[in-house]
N, C-alpha and C positions, 0 to 999 in steps of 0.2 A: 534298819529296813522300814519302809513305809507300808502301812496297811493298804494304801491305795494300789501298791504293786500286786497285791493278792486279790484285790476286789475288781476283777475284770469287768463284771457287769456294771459297776459304778463308773469305771473309766469309759466304757462304751457309751453309756448314756450321756456323759458330758461331751464326748467326741461328736456324737450325732447332733446334739443340740448346737454346738459351735459350728459344725459343718452346715447346718440348715440356715445359719445367719449369713446375711449378705454384708459385705464390707463396702465402705465408700469407694475403694479402689475398683471393686467389682462393678458397681453402678457406673462409675466413670468409664470403665472399659466398655460397658454395654452402650453407653451414650455414644462413644466413639464408633462402635460397630454400626449402630443405627444410623449415625450421620454418614458413614462411609457408604452404606447401602442406599439411603434415601436422599442424600445430598443436603440435608437439613437436620438440625438438632431436634430431638423429641421435646415435647412440651409436658408430657405426663409420664409418670413411671409406668403406667399400664402399657404404654407403647414398647416398653423394654422387656416384657414378659418372654418373648422368644429367645432373648439373650441371657436370661437369668434363671437360676433355680434358687429357691429359698424364699424367706420372708423379706419382702421389700417395703413393708408397711411403714417403716420408720424413715423412709427416704422420700424426697420430692426433687423436682428439677426446678432450679432457679437460674435464669439467665443462661440456659444451656449446660449448666453444671449440676452435679449432685449436691444435695444439701441433706444433712442428717448426721447420725453418729459417726464420729471420726473424720468428718469432712472439714 
């Protein structure tokens, strides 16, 4: 048995931290949603705020595509 299985507080903390992080795929999906709504690709990640939750500070938009961790 793993101690982690009995440490629910520890597991919850890790789960929340991971859930708060945005993935490259999430940013790409937000870019697609933005483009569908406005007919043009966004130029700044700040334009994607209505489509994302979490920390997007590690990402930027280059040539209409997401650039950052995992991209």
